N, C-alpha and C positions, 0 to 999 in steps of 0.2 A: 571440832578438830581444825586446825589451821591449814591453810593452803601451803604454808612454808613448812617444809619438812627438814628437820635436823638430821644430818648424816654424820655427826661427830662420832657415833659408835663405830661406824664402818672405817673412818680414817684412823681412829684409835687402834682398831684391830689390825689394819694394814701396817701400822707403825709399831705394833706390839708394845703399847704403852698403857699402863694401868690408870684408872681414874685417880687414885691417889697421887701417883707420880706426876700426872698432868696438872692436877690441881695445885700441887706444890710448885711446879715450874711456872705456871700462869699466875700464881698468887691469888687464887680464889678458894673458897671453902669446897670441900668434897660435896656438900649438900647442894651448893649452887651449881657446880659443874654437873652433878647428877640430874638436877632439874633441866638443865640446857640439853644434856644427852638424851633424856627421855622425851624431849619436846614439851615439857611442863612449864618452862619459863616463858613469860609473856613478853619479855624484852631482853636484849643483849647490848651491852655498851660496845662502842666501837673499839675502845681500848682493850676490852676483853677479847673481842674478835681478833683484833690485831695480835694480841698475845698468844692466842690459840694457833693463829696461822704461823706465827714465828716458831712456836715449840713444835708444831706438827709439820713444819715445812710444806705448807699448802696455801691455796688460795681460798678466799671466802666462799666461793662457789663449790668448793669441795666439801664444805661443812653445811651449807644451806642450799635447798633446792625449792623452787616453786613448782607445786603440782596442782594445776588447775582443776583436776578432777577430785582432789581432797575435798571432803565436805566440811563446812563451817559449822560451828556450834552456835 
């Protein structure tokens, strides 16, 4: 598990937006957004991060968190 924790699910719940609607607004597939949301993505493009922040009216730090206690695989 990565020490970078994705908090996209929390922000989406706060904004009451579905995966389908957010994927459509950001311009990525449901599958890719789902991978990001579940922390299974190995990378994220800055353009995608920017689009997510714009759509969700948030900062990158609201979506990503560093957890030094998370174990690495």
